[in-house]
Residue, then its C-alpha position, 0 to 999 in steps of 0.5 A: m489553520s491548525n497543527y492537526i488536520r483530517i481529510h478523506a482522500m484516496d478512499t481512506e482517512v488521512e491525518m496530519e499533525g505538525s509543529d506548526p499550522i498546516d494549510i488544509n486547503k493546500i493539502r486538499v488540492w495536493f491530494e486532488q492532483f495526486e488522485k488525478i494522476c494515480s487513481r485507477f477508479r477515475p477514468d480521467s486519471e493519468l493511470s487510466y490513460l496509460n492503461k488504455q494505451p496499446i503495447n509496444t508504443v512510446i507513451q509519455i506520462e506525467s512525471t509523478l506517475y513515472e516516478i511511482l511506476k519506477l518505484a513499483l517495478d523496483f519492488a517487483y524485481k526485489t520481491e520476484f514479483l510477489f508484489n506486482p503492479f500489473l494486477g489491475s485487470v485481475l482485481k477487476d475480475y475479482g469485482y474490485n472495480k469500484t472503491f472499497r466502500d462500494i464493495q465492502g462485505k458484498n457478494i459480487v456475482n461475476f461468473d464470466s471472470e476467470p482470475m484463477k487463470f492468471a500466471w506471471d512469467v514476464h521479466e520486463p513488463i515495461v520499458f522506461l525511457s529516461g529524460m522524457n518520462g516515457v514508457i513502453k508497455k510490453v504487456k496488456h495487463e492493467i496497472d494498479l498502484g493501490g497501496i504503493a501509491k498511498g505509501f508514496s503519497v505519505d512519504k512525499l507529504a512528509t518531505i513537503l512538510k519537513k521542507s516547509g519547516q515542520n520540525n516534527g510531525i506525522v502523516n497517517a493515511g489509513g494506517d500507512l504512516y510516517v513520523w519524524g522529530k517527536e516521539r509519538t504513541i501509535g496503535i496497531q488496530h486489532p486484526n479481528p473486524k469485531y474489535f477494529d475500534k481497539d488496538i492490539i499493540q501500541f508502541n512509541m516511535r520517533n522517526g520512520a515509517v509503518a504500514t499494516s496490512n490485514r486480509l480480513y478488513r478489505s474483503w468481500y465475496l465473489n460468487g459466494e466465496p470470500v476474497n480480499h485485496i491482497l493478491n499474489g503477484k505470481n498467480g493472481l490468487s487472493t491471499d489465504t494463509d494463517v497470517v491475518q495481519a502484518t505490520v512493517f517498519s521501514s525507512s519509507t512508507a511505500e516500502a513498508d506498505v509493499l512488505a506488509k502485504i507480502l508478509c500476509m502472503h506467507s505462512f506465519d512460520t516463514s514470513v519473518q524469515w523471508l523478510s530477514e533474507h530479502f529486506p534485512l533492515a525492516g522490522c515486523i510484527v506478524i499476527h497469526q489467526n489464532g492470536k499468536v504474535a511474531i516480532n523480529n529483532k529489527v523492530k527495536n531500530y524503529i521504536t522505543r517502547i512496545v505494549m501488548 
């Protein structure tokens, strides 16, 4: 066993490092079980099973899926559904019905799709039945947990490693990361695809979570038009603002992931203000398409040094 491991899971590269050796086989098994619960790309997953069930019926689901769904709905309400976990059907209409590796840079031809007609006006899309891990779906829209499940997995694994005696460590799933106990130097990838092998910013961090969203990387073409994976939860539209990348610092990776995507939905001039009003404890670094950078003052609560 090694203090550092790297595996491929959840359609991304996952890295972990701790103060003591990490059992890579246990981590592989953990991710396999997690993907069997939360992946919308696996027809045998718990999430796929839930998406196939009729509305207005009681459905008992696996406890981890129940926990993530509750977390996702909490963020949906807090963000007034800018973050919306019920965009699975819309993502399929956009051609994102396979893993990103299968569609990256490709032109998806789907003239029958009408993703532009999505409009969200539902207050309570799902009812939770505590004590039995039960839910009642109130809408037909499919659920996609995407980034929040990735962030949740990072938080969960960090908790598991800490409880196992790892005095310091880092869990990094494709840029969604949690660090504890030891100061580490972390880089933020350049937003321009031509320079993805370079960092645009580096910082030192000892405790907390970070997530970065980029509307240029996970992008493809639908009927010749550019689209990306960051969809506005109110109208289902692919994000097209002057913000190309946003990094958020928070106490949890799941929250950082959600908020980084939402900042990419805002304009450069309104993103930092929105975060301050709705999540005043979170820090952020927002990058304009012309290279200009905005950093709020809450970043200093998470990092000890920054280099640009």
